[in-house]
C-alpha positions as CSV (number, residue, x, y, z in Angstrom):
1,M,-25.6,25.0,38.9
2,R,-24.6,26.1,35.2
3,K,-21.5,27.6,34.9
4,I,-21.9,31.3,32.8
5,K,-19.4,31.6,30.2
6,T,-17.3,34.8,29.7
7,I,-17.4,36.7,26.4
8,A,-13.9,35.1,25.7
9,E,-15.1,31.6,26.5
10,K,-18.0,32.3,23.8
11,I,-15.7,34.0,21.3
12,D,-13.6,30.9,21.0
13,E,-16.5,28.5,20.7
14,M,-17.8,30.5,18.0
15,I,-14.5,30.5,16.2
16,E,-14.1,26.7,16.5
17,G,-17.7,26.5,15.1
18,Y,-16.7,28.8,12.2
19,E,-14.0,27.0,11.4
20,K,-15.2,23.3,11.3
21,L,-18.1,24.8,9.1
22,N,-15.5,26.4,6.9
23,R,-13.3,23.1,6.6
24,E,-16.6,21.4,5.6
25,A,-17.5,23.8,3.4
26,N,-14.2,23.7,1.7
27,D,-14.3,20.0,1.5
28,M,-17.9,20.3,-0.6
29,M,-16.3,22.7,-2.8
30,D,-13.2,20.5,-3.5
31,L,-15.2,17.7,-4.3
32,Y,-17.4,19.4,-6.8
33,L,-14.2,21.1,-8.4
34,D,-12.6,17.4,-8.6
35,E,-15.7,16.3,-10.5
36,L,-15.4,19.2,-12.7
37,R,-11.7,18.3,-13.3
38,L,-13.0,14.7,-14.6
39,R,-14.8,16.8,-17.3
40,C,-12.3,19.6,-18.2
41,P,-8.8,17.9,-17.3
42,T,-6.6,20.4,-19.2
43,V,-7.9,23.4,-17.0
44,P,-5.9,24.5,-14.3
45,I,-7.8,24.1,-11.0
46,S,-7.4,27.4,-10.0
47,S,-9.1,28.6,-13.2
48,L,-11.9,26.3,-12.7
49,K,-12.4,27.6,-9.2
50,Q,-12.3,30.9,-10.1
51,M,-14.9,30.1,-13.1
52,E,-17.4,28.5,-10.7
53,F,-17.2,31.0,-7.5
54,N,-16.7,34.4,-9.1
55,R,-19.8,35.7,-8.1
56,A,-18.9,35.0,-4.5
57,G,-16.3,38.0,-4.7
58,S,-13.5,36.3,-2.8
59,S,-12.7,32.8,-1.2
60,R,-13.8,34.6,2.1
61,D,-17.4,35.0,1.0
62,M,-18.2,31.3,1.9
63,I,-21.6,31.8,2.4
64,E,-22.2,33.2,-1.2
65,A,-19.7,30.1,-2.3
66,L,-22.0,27.8,-1.1
67,K,-24.9,29.3,-2.3
68,I,-23.5,28.9,-5.9
69,L,-22.5,25.4,-5.0
70,K,-26.2,24.4,-4.1
71,D,-27.6,26.1,-7.1
72,R,-24.8,23.9,-9.2
73,K,-25.1,20.6,-7.3
74,C,-29.1,21.2,-6.3
75,P,-30.8,23.0,-9.2
76,A,-34.6,21.8,-7.7
77,H,-34.3,23.0,-4.4
């Protein structure tokens, strides 16, 4: 018989999943910024990040930042 999860167990699973997705999203954005640094080696990475992802409003708005990244890297979506 399948065990019914408690709210705390479900929340722990959700947090774990979100943390994994957040790490993957940050890794993708870092790779994109590395590509930009090759084209603009004199611009500080923090400035590149702000210029590219400023529309996201903050680094916590990962969904908007990913949409921006998709628009920049996959224009024919």
